[in-house]
LOBA-489570 format. One record per residue: residue number from 1; residue in one letter; x, y, z of N, C-alpha, C in turn. Coordinates in nm, 3 decimals, padded with zeros to 5 digits. Layout:
% residues N
+-----+-----+---------+---------+---------+---------+---------+---------+---------+---------+---------+
:   n : res :    n.xx :    n.yy :    n.zz :   ca.xx :   ca.yy :   ca.zz :    c.xx :    c.yy :    c.zz :
+-----+-----+---------+---------+---------+---------+---------+---------+---------+---------+---------+
: NUM :   A :       X :       Y :       Z :       X :       Y :       Z :       X :       Y :       Z :
...
+-----+-----+---------+---------+---------+---------+---------+---------+---------+---------+---------+
***
This chain:
% residues 161
+-----+-----+---------+---------+---------+---------+---------+---------+---------+---------+---------+
:   n : res :    n.xx :    n.yy :    n.zz :   ca.xx :   ca.yy :   ca.zz :    c.xx :    c.yy :    c.zz :
+-----+-----+---------+---------+---------+---------+---------+---------+---------+---------+---------+
:   1 :   M : -01.285 : -04.327 : -05.878 : -01.175 : -04.248 : -05.825 : -01.157 : -04.276 : -05.676 :
:   2 :   E : -01.269 : -04.290 : -05.606 : -01.260 : -04.317 : -05.462 : -01.199 : -04.454 : -05.436 :
:   3 :   K : -01.231 : -04.552 : -05.523 : -01.173 : -04.685 : -05.508 : -01.021 : -04.681 : -05.525 :
:   4 :   L : -00.976 : -04.602 : -05.623 : -00.833 : -04.586 : -05.647 : -00.766 : -04.517 : -05.528 :
:   5 :   S : -00.833 : -04.416 : -05.474 : -00.780 : -04.345 : -05.357 : -00.770 : -04.438 : -05.237 :
:   6 :   N : -00.872 : -04.520 : -05.216 : -00.869 : -04.616 : -05.105 : -00.755 : -04.716 : -05.121 :
:   7 :   K : -00.726 : -04.753 : -05.245 : -00.617 : -04.847 : -05.272 : -00.484 : -04.788 : -05.227 :
:   8 :   Y : -00.460 : -04.661 : -05.261 : -00.334 : -04.597 : -05.223 : -00.326 : -04.572 : -05.073 :
:   9 :   V : -00.437 : -04.541 : -05.011 : -00.439 : -04.525 : -04.865 : -00.405 : -04.658 : -04.799 :
:  10 :   K : -00.463 : -04.765 : -04.851 : -00.436 : -04.899 : -04.797 : -00.288 : -04.936 : -04.812 :
:  11 :   F : -00.232 : -04.913 : -04.931 : -00.089 : -04.940 : -04.953 : -00.002 : -04.856 : -04.862 :
:  12 :   S : -00.036 : -04.728 : -04.848 :  00.047 : -04.640 : -04.766 :  00.041 : -04.681 : -04.619 :
:  13 :   L : -00.074 : -04.727 : -04.573 : -00.085 : -04.771 : -04.434 : -00.008 : -04.902 : -04.410 :
:  14 :   V : -00.013 : -04.993 : -04.505 :  00.065 : -05.117 : -04.492 :  00.214 : -05.085 : -04.490 :
:  15 :   L :  00.256 : -04.993 : -04.578 :  00.397 : -04.953 : -04.579 :  00.435 : -04.881 : -04.450 :
:  16 :   L :  00.343 : -04.801 : -04.397 :  00.369 : -04.732 : -04.271 :  00.382 : -04.833 : -04.157 :
:  17 :   L :  00.299 : -04.937 : -04.159 :  00.312 : -05.044 : -04.060 :  00.449 : -05.112 : -04.073 :
:  18 :   S :  00.491 : -05.135 : -04.196 :  00.622 : -05.197 : -04.219 :  00.734 : -05.110 : -04.165 :
:  19 :   V :  00.725 : -04.980 : -04.191 :  00.827 : -04.886 : -04.141 :  00.827 : -04.885 : -03.988 :
:  20 :   A :  00.709 : -04.888 : -03.928 :  00.701 : -04.892 : -03.782 :  00.762 : -05.021 : -03.727 :
:  21 :   L :  00.740 : -05.133 : -03.795 :  00.799 : -05.259 : -03.752 :  00.952 : -05.256 : -03.766 :
:  22 :   I :  01.001 : -05.192 : -03.870 :  01.146 : -05.179 : -03.887 :  01.205 : -05.097 : -03.773 :
:  23 :   L :  01.138 : -04.986 : -03.739 :  01.185 : -04.902 : -03.629 :  01.179 : -04.977 : -03.496 :
:  24 :   F :  01.072 : -05.051 : -03.475 :  01.058 : -05.131 : -03.353 :  01.168 : -05.236 : -03.343 :
:  25 :   T :  01.193 : -05.305 : -03.453 :  01.297 : -05.408 : -03.456 :  01.435 : -05.347 : -03.428 :
:  26 :   Q :  01.460 : -05.231 : -03.487 :  01.589 : -05.167 : -03.464 :  01.602 : -05.124 : -03.317 :
:  27 :   E :  01.493 : -05.079 : -03.257 :  01.498 : -05.041 : -03.115 :  01.523 : -05.162 : -03.026 :
:  28 :   I :  01.456 : -05.274 : -03.054 :  01.477 : -05.396 : -02.975 :  01.621 : -05.444 : -02.991 :
:  29 :   K :  01.673 : -05.440 : -03.113 :  01.811 : -05.481 : -03.136 :  01.907 : -05.389 : -03.060 :
:  30 :   L :  01.874 : -05.261 : -03.055 :  01.958 : -05.166 : -02.983 :  01.955 : -05.192 : -02.832 :
:  31 :   L :  01.839 : -05.235 : -02.781 :  01.830 : -05.270 : -02.639 :  01.914 : -05.394 : -02.607 :
:  32 :   K :  01.911 : -05.490 : -02.696 :  01.985 : -05.614 : -02.674 :  02.135 : -05.596 : -02.698 :
:  33 :   N :  02.170 : -05.512 : -02.795 :  02.310 : -05.488 : -02.830 :  02.331 : -05.337 : -02.844 :
:  34 :   P :  02.371 : -05.270 : -02.737 :  02.388 : -05.124 : -02.742 :  02.491 : -05.075 : -02.844 :
:  35 :   E :  02.575 : -05.164 : -02.893 :  02.676 : -05.125 : -02.991 :  02.622 : -05.129 : -03.135 :
:  36 :   S :  02.497 : -05.172 : -03.154 :  02.442 : -05.180 : -03.289 :  02.405 : -05.040 : -03.339 :
:  37 :   T :  02.348 : -05.033 : -03.458 :  02.316 : -04.906 : -03.522 :  02.218 : -04.825 : -03.438 :
:  38 :   P :  02.256 : -04.704 : -03.396 :  02.165 : -04.624 : -03.313 :  02.051 : -04.563 : -03.395 :
:  39 :   I :  01.945 : -04.527 : -03.327 :  01.832 : -04.462 : -03.393 :  01.854 : -04.311 : -03.381 :
:  40 :   T :  01.868 : -04.246 : -03.496 :  01.889 : -04.101 : -03.503 :  01.784 : -04.041 : -03.594 :
:  41 :   M :  01.792 : -03.911 : -03.612 :  01.700 : -03.846 : -03.707 :  01.726 : -03.896 : -03.849 :
:  42 :   M :  01.850 : -03.934 : -03.876 :  01.882 : -03.987 : -04.009 :  01.814 : -04.122 : -04.029 :
:  43 :   T :  01.796 : -04.200 : -03.922 :  01.724 : -04.326 : -03.932 :  01.579 : -04.301 : -03.970 :
:  44 :   I :  01.518 : -04.202 : -03.905 :  01.380 : -04.165 : -03.938 :  01.373 : -04.118 : -04.083 :
:  45 :   A :  01.470 : -04.037 : -04.124 :  01.473 : -03.991 : -04.264 :  01.489 : -04.110 : -04.359 :
:  46 :   G :  01.571 : -04.206 : -04.323 :  01.588 : -04.325 : -04.406 :  01.460 : -04.405 : -04.419 :
:  47 :   L :  01.385 : -04.417 : -04.311 :  01.257 : -04.489 : -04.317 :  01.155 : -04.413 : -04.402 :
:  48 :   V :  01.156 : -04.280 : -04.392 :  01.067 : -04.200 : -04.477 :  01.106 : -04.217 : -04.624 :
:  49 :   V :  01.235 : -04.219 : -04.651 :  01.283 : -04.238 : -04.788 :  01.240 : -04.375 : -04.840 :
:  50 :   L :  01.256 : -04.480 : -04.760 :  01.214 : -04.614 : -04.803 :  01.064 : -04.618 : -04.829 :
:  51 :   W :  00.987 : -04.553 : -04.743 :  00.841 : -04.547 : -04.762 :  00.809 : -04.474 : -04.892 :
:  52 :   A :  00.875 : -04.361 : -04.915 :  00.849 : -04.282 : -05.036 :  00.888 : -04.359 : -05.162 :
:  53 :   F :  01.003 : -04.427 : -05.160 :  01.044 : -04.506 : -05.275 :  00.939 : -04.613 : -05.307 :
:  54 :   S :  00.888 : -04.676 : -05.204 :  00.787 : -04.781 : -05.223 :  00.659 : -04.724 : -05.283 :
:  55 :   M :  00.614 : -04.610 : -05.232 :  00.492 : -04.549 : -05.284 :  00.510 : -04.504 : -05.429 :
:  56 :   I :  00.626 : -04.447 : -05.461 :  00.653 : -04.406 : -05.599 :  00.653 : -04.527 : -05.691 :
:  57 :   G :  00.714 : -04.637 : -05.646 :  00.714 : -04.760 : -05.726 :  00.574 : -04.813 : -05.750 :
:  58 :   I :  00.487 : -04.805 : -05.649 :  00.348 : -04.850 : -05.663 :  00.275 : -04.760 : -05.763 :
:  59 :   L :  00.295 : -04.629 : -05.753 :  00.231 : -04.536 : -05.847 :  00.278 : -04.561 : -05.991 :
:  60 :   I :  00.407 : -04.580 : -06.009 :  00.460 : -04.607 : -06.144 :  00.402 : -04.737 : -06.198 :
:  61 :   S :  00.392 : -04.838 : -06.114 :  00.336 : -04.966 : -06.157 :  00.192 : -04.949 : -06.206 :
:  62 :   D :  00.114 : -04.869 : -06.135 : -00.024 : -04.846 : -06.178 : -00.031 : -04.767 : -06.308 :
:  63 :   V :  00.057 : -04.669 : -06.324 :  00.060 : -04.591 : -06.448 :  00.100 : -04.680 : -06.565 :
:  64 :   M :  00.193 : -04.770 : -06.543 :  00.243 : -04.857 : -06.649 :  00.139 : -04.963 : -06.691 :
:  65 :   Q :  00.034 : -04.980 : -06.614 : -00.072 : -05.074 : -06.653 : -00.146 : -05.026 : -06.777 :
:  66 :   K : -00.134 : -04.897 : -06.809 : -00.202 : -04.840 : -06.926 : -00.117 : -04.849 : -07.053 :
:  67 :   V :  00.008 : -04.891 : -07.040 :  00.099 : -04.902 : -07.154 :  00.063 : -05.028 : -07.232 :
:  68 :   P :  00.058 : -05.020 : -07.366 :  00.018 : -05.137 : -07.446 :  00.122 : -05.250 : -07.451 :
:  69 :   V :  00.243 : -05.226 : -07.405 :  00.349 : -05.328 : -07.410 :  00.330 : -05.424 : -07.292 :
:  70 :   K :  00.309 : -05.552 : -07.323 :  00.280 : -05.651 : -07.220 :  00.392 : -05.667 : -07.118 :
:  71 :   V :  00.517 : -05.662 : -07.163 :  00.631 : -05.679 : -07.072 :  00.631 : -05.570 : -06.965 :
:  72 :   I :  00.600 : -05.449 : -07.005 :  00.597 : -05.338 : -06.909 :  00.478 : -05.352 : -06.816 :
:  73 :   R :  00.363 : -05.393 : -06.869 :  00.244 : -05.413 : -06.785 :  00.267 : -05.522 : -06.682 :
:  74 :   D :  00.340 : -05.627 : -06.719 :  00.362 : -05.741 : -06.629 :  00.482 : -05.723 : -06.537 :
:  75 :   F :  00.556 : -05.613 : -06.551 :  00.673 : -05.589 : -06.467 :  00.627 : -05.574 : -06.322 :
:  76 :   P :  00.689 : -05.645 : -06.229 :  00.641 : -05.644 : -06.090 :  00.667 : -05.511 : -06.018 :
:  77 :   I :  00.586 : -05.486 : -05.917 :  00.600 : -05.363 : -05.837 :  00.739 : -05.357 : -05.775 :
:  78 :   L :  00.789 : -05.470 : -05.726 :  00.922 : -05.472 : -05.665 :  01.029 : -05.423 : -05.762 :
:  79 :   G :  01.012 : -05.455 : -05.889 :  01.106 : -05.407 : -05.990 :  01.101 : -05.256 : -06.005 :
:  80 :   W :  00.978 : -05.199 : -06.006 :  00.965 : -05.054 : -06.016 :  01.023 : -04.984 : -05.893 :
:  81 :   V :  00.998 : -05.041 : -05.775 :  01.054 : -04.984 : -05.652 :  01.206 : -04.988 : -05.658 :
:  82 :   S :  01.262 : -05.097 : -05.706 :  01.408 : -05.110 : -05.717 :  01.465 : -05.008 : -05.815 :
:  83 :   I :  01.398 : -04.989 : -05.928 :  01.447 : -04.892 : -06.028 :  01.441 : -04.750 : -05.971 :
:  84 :   V :  01.329 : -04.717 : -05.906 :  01.315 : -04.584 : -05.844 :  01.426 : -04.563 : -05.741 :
:  85 :   S :  01.448 : -04.664 : -05.656 :  01.551 : -04.654 : -05.553 :  01.689 : -04.636 : -05.615 :
:  86 :   L :  01.719 : -04.713 : -05.716 :  01.849 : -04.706 : -05.781 :  01.872 : -04.568 : -05.843 :
:  87 :   V :  01.774 : -04.520 : -05.918 :  01.789 : -04.391 : -05.985 :  01.803 : -04.278 : -05.884 :
:  88 :   L :  01.718 : -04.276 : -05.784 :  01.723 : -04.167 : -05.687 :  01.848 : -04.173 : -05.598 :
:  89 :   C :  01.896 : -04.293 : -05.569 :  02.020 : -04.304 : -05.491 :  02.140 : -04.262 : -05.576 :
:  90 :   L :  02.134 : -04.280 : -05.707 :  02.241 : -04.232 : -05.794 :  02.238 : -04.080 : -05.807 :
:  91 :   V :  02.118 : -04.023 : -05.801 :  02.103 : -03.879 : -05.816 :  02.153 : -03.804 : -05.692 :
:  92 :   S :  02.118 : -03.854 : -05.573 :  02.153 : -03.782 : -05.451 :  02.215 : -03.876 : -05.348 :
:  93 :   D :  02.325 : -03.832 : -05.290 :  02.393 : -03.910 : -05.188 :  02.317 : -03.907 : -05.055 :
:  94 :   F :  02.226 : -03.811 : -05.039 :  02.147 : -03.804 : -04.917 :  02.066 : -03.931 : -04.896 :
:  95 :   F :  02.006 : -03.981 : -05.003 :  01.924 : -04.102 : -04.992 :  02.008 : -04.221 : -04.945 :
:  96 :   V :  02.128 : -04.231 : -04.996 :  02.218 : -04.341 : -04.957 :  02.254 : -04.328 : -04.809 :
:  97 :   Q :  02.286 : -04.208 : -04.765 :  02.322 : -04.187 : -04.624 :  02.204 : -04.213 : -04.532 :
:  98 :   A :  02.085 : -04.170 : -04.575 :  01.966 : -04.190 : -04.491 :  01.933 : -04.338 : -04.479 :
:  99 :   I :  01.938 : -04.410 : -04.588 :  01.907 : -04.553 : -04.584 :  02.015 : -04.630 : -04.508 :
: 100 :   A :  02.139 : -04.583 : -04.516 :  02.249 : -04.649 : -04.443 :  02.230 : -04.638 : -04.291 :
: 101 :   A :  02.152 : -04.540 : -04.245 :  02.129 : -04.523 : -04.102 :  02.027 : -04.623 : -04.048 :
: 102 :   V :  01.958 : -04.693 : -04.139 :  01.862 : -04.796 : -04.100 :  01.936 : -04.930 : -04.098 :
: 103 :   D :  01.924 : -05.002 : -03.988 :  01.993 : -05.129 : -03.973 :  01.936 : -05.233 : -04.071 :
: 104 :   F :  02.025 : -05.302 : -04.141 :  01.981 : -05.399 : -04.242 :  01.899 : -05.512 : -04.182 :
: 105 :   L :  01.942 : -05.565 : -04.068 :  01.869 : -05.674 : -04.004 :  01.729 : -05.630 : -03.963 :
: 106 :   S :  01.716 : -05.504 : -03.924 :  01.585 : -05.453 : -03.888 :  01.492 : -05.446 : -04.008 :
: 107 :   I :  01.547 : -05.428 : -04.126 :  01.465 : -05.425 : -04.248 :  01.421 : -05.567 : -04.285 :
: 108 :   T :  01.510 : -05.663 : -04.271 :  01.477 : -05.799 : -04.316 :  01.375 : -05.868 : -04.227 :
: 109 :   T :  01.370 : -05.833 : -04.099 :  01.278 : -05.903 : -04.008 :  01.131 : -05.886 : -04.049 :
: 110 :   P :  01.081 : -05.764 : -04.071 :  00.940 : -05.752 : -04.116 :  00.917 : -05.814 : -04.253 :
: 111 :   I :  01.015 : -05.805 : -04.341 :  00.999 : -05.864 : -04.474 :  00.980 : -06.015 : -04.464 :
: 112 :   L :  01.062 : -06.078 : -04.383 :  01.048 : -06.223 : -04.365 :  00.917 : -06.258 : -04.294 :
: 113 :   T :  00.872 : -06.172 : -04.204 :  00.743 : -06.195 : -04.137 :  00.630 : -06.192 : -04.238 :
: 114 :   F :  00.629 : -06.089 : -04.324 :  00.523 : -06.080 : -04.425 :  00.530 : -06.197 : -04.523 :
: 115 :   A :  00.651 : -06.240 : -04.557 :  00.666 : -06.355 : -04.646 :  00.608 : -06.480 : -04.581 :
: 116 :   G :  00.636 : -06.497 : -04.453 :  00.582 : -06.613 : -04.381 :  00.430 : -06.611 : -04.375 :
: 117 :   I :  00.374 : -06.492 : -04.353 :  00.227 : -06.480 : -04.349 :  00.168 : -06.512 : -04.485 :
: 118 :   S :  00.231 : -06.465 : -04.592 :  00.176 : -06.491 : -04.725 :  00.185 : -06.639 : -04.761 :
: 119 :   V :  00.291 : -06.706 : -04.715 :  00.304 : -06.849 : -04.742 :  00.205 : -06.929 : -04.657 :
: 120 :   A :  00.178 : -06.883 : -04.536 :  00.085 : -06.954 : -04.448 : -00.055 : -06.960 : -04.508 :
: 121 :   D : -00.091 : -06.859 : -04.586 : -00.223 : -06.862 : -04.651 : -00.231 : -06.969 : -04.758 :
: 122 :   R : -00.121 : -07.016 : -04.805 : -00.119 : -07.114 : -04.915 : -00.085 : -07.255 : -04.870 :
: 123 :   L : -00.091 : -07.282 : -04.741 : -00.059 : -07.416 : -04.692 : -00.157 : -07.520 : -04.744 :
: 124 :   V : -00.282 : -07.480 : -04.768 : -00.381 : -07.574 : -04.822 : -00.337 : -07.617 : -04.962 :
: 125 :   D : -00.287 : -07.522 : -05.042 : -00.237 : -07.556 : -05.176 : -00.117 : -07.649 : -05.167 :
: 126 :   L : -00.032 : -07.629 : -05.066 :  00.086 : -07.713 : -05.049 :  00.046 : -07.857 : -05.017 :
: 127 :   R : -00.063 : -07.873 : -04.944 : -00.110 : -08.008 : -04.910 : -00.155 : -08.085 : -05.034 :
: 128 :   K : -00.199 : -08.013 : -05.134 : -00.248 : -08.078 : -05.256 : -00.136 : -08.128 : -05.346 :
: 129 :   T : -00.013 : -08.080 : -05.322 :  00.099 : -08.125 : -05.404 :  00.145 : -08.263 : -05.360 :
: 130 :   S :  00.223 : -08.323 : -05.440 :  00.272 : -08.457 : -05.411 :  00.374 : -08.455 : -05.298 :
: 131 :   W :  00.388 : -08.568 : -05.228 :  00.485 : -08.580 : -05.120 :  00.627 : -08.574 : -05.175 :
: 132 :   K :  00.643 : -08.597 : -05.304 :  00.775 : -08.594 : -05.366 :  00.836 : -08.455 : -05.363 :
: 133 :   V :  00.751 : -08.353 : -05.357 :  00.800 : -08.216 : -05.349 :  00.881 : -08.197 : -05.221 :
: 134 :   A :  00.839 : -08.258 : -05.112 :  00.910 : -08.246 : -04.984 :  01.050 : -08.305 : -04.995 :
: 135 :   I :  01.062 : -08.418 : -05.064 :  01.194 : -08.480 : -05.080 :  01.284 : -08.391 : -05.164 :
: 136 :   V :  01.230 : -08.337 : -05.272 :  01.309 : -08.246 : -05.356 :  01.351 : -08.124 : -05.275 :
: 137 :   A :  01.260 : -08.069 : -05.194 :  01.292 : -07.951 : -05.113 :  01.405 : -07.980 : -05.014 :
: 138 :   V :  01.402 : -08.098 : -04.952 :  01.508 : -08.134 : -04.857 :  01.643 : -08.139 : -04.928 :
: 139 :   F :  01.645 : -08.200 : -05.046 :  01.771 : -08.207 : -05.120 :  01.817 : -08.069 : -05.167 :
: 140 :   V :  01.725 : -07.985 : -05.208 :  01.761 : -07.849 : -05.251 :  01.817 : -07.769 : -05.135 :
: 141 :   F :  01.749 : -07.774 : -05.020 :  01.797 : -07.701 : -04.902 :  01.933 : -07.753 : -04.857 :
: 142 :   T :  01.948 : -07.885 : -04.854 :  02.075 : -07.944 : -04.813 :  02.186 : -07.907 : -04.911 :
: 143 :   G :  02.158 : -07.917 : -05.039 :  02.257 : -07.883 : -05.140 :  02.297 : -07.737 : -05.134 :
: 144 :   T :  02.201 : -07.650 : -05.111 :  02.231 : -07.507 : -05.099 :  02.317 : -07.480 : -04.978 :
: 145 :   Y :  02.284 : -07.544 : -04.866 :  02.361 : -07.524 : -04.743 :  02.503 : -07.577 : -04.759 :
: 146 :   V :  02.516 : -07.698 : -04.809 :  02.648 : -07.759 : -04.825 :  02.730 : -07.680 : -04.928 :
: 147 :   G :  02.666 : -07.640 : -05.036 :  02.736 : -07.561 : -05.137 :  02.785 : -07.428 : -05.082 :
: 148 :   S :  02.701 : -07.361 : -05.004 :  02.741 : -07.234 : -04.942 :  02.856 : -07.256 : -04.844 :
: 149 :   A :  02.847 : -07.361 : -04.765 :  02.953 : -07.390 : -04.668 :  03.085 : -07.422 : -04.740 :
: 150 :   L :  03.079 : -07.498 : -04.849 :  03.201 : -07.529 : -04.924 :  03.262 : -07.404 : -04.987 :
: 151 :   L :  03.179 : -07.317 : -05.042 :  03.230 : -07.193 : -05.100 :  03.292 : -07.104 : -04.992 :
: 152 :   A :  03.228 : -07.097 : -04.876 :  03.283 : -07.017 : -04.766 :  03.416 : -07.074 : -04.720 :
: 153 :   Q :  03.422 : -07.205 : -04.708 :  03.546 : -07.270 : -04.665 :  03.657 : -07.246 : -04.767 :
: 154 :   F :  03.622 : -07.254 : -04.894 :  03.720 : -07.229 : -05.000 :  03.769 : -07.084 : -04.994 :
: 155 :   G :  03.677 : -06.990 : -04.969 :  03.715 : -06.851 : -04.956 :  03.807 : -06.827 : -04.838 :
: 156 :   L :  03.779 : -06.894 : -04.727 :  03.867 : -06.882 : -04.610 :  04.004 : -06.943 : -04.638 :
: 157 :   F :  04.005 : -07.055 : -04.711 :  04.130 : -07.118 : -04.747 :  04.216 : -07.026 : -04.832 :
: 158 :   L :  04.153 : -06.961 : -04.931 :  04.226 : -06.870 : -05.018 :  04.277 : -06.747 : -04.944 :
: 159 :   S :  04.201 : -06.701 : -04.845 :  04.242 : -06.581 : -04.772 :  04.349 : -06.611 : -04.667 :
: 160 :   G :  04.374 : -06.740 : -04.641 :  04.480 : -06.780 : -04.549 :  04.440 : -06.774 : -04.403 :
: 161 :   K :  04.314 : -06.776 : -04.372 :  04.270 : -06.771 : -04.232 :  04.235 : -06.906 : -04.179 :
+-----+-----+---------+---------+---------+---------+---------+---------+---------+---------+---------+
***
């Protein structure tokens, strides 16, 4: 039981660090661009809501590990957090308003940081792959960029701008 409790404390502290980083990022963005999303009590409420949604998703994921259906057991935590967020935002407009007070760019910065850290741990595995993967990656990135640019240009053409 203590091990399980330590797990939830660890998750809640990591999520609290993430929320603090989001708040810090939003404050820095506000210093650089005073016209961006201000930090209000609703912003704090939005960060608490995001933290709570994440913790509920983690708890549901752990409970679902006891279900005999493999698909449910293998469902990722991110999926449970998304379902919880969707359902609760449909139930109450307060959650939508609170989350809207948090700047989107401020949310993505810590997420990308954590993604970069997790990938950095696997660089040794990347070295073991063939050099051909790098060539494929360059073509995929280039194709994605060119495809996005062409679609954007087509959209601008259709809109008459």
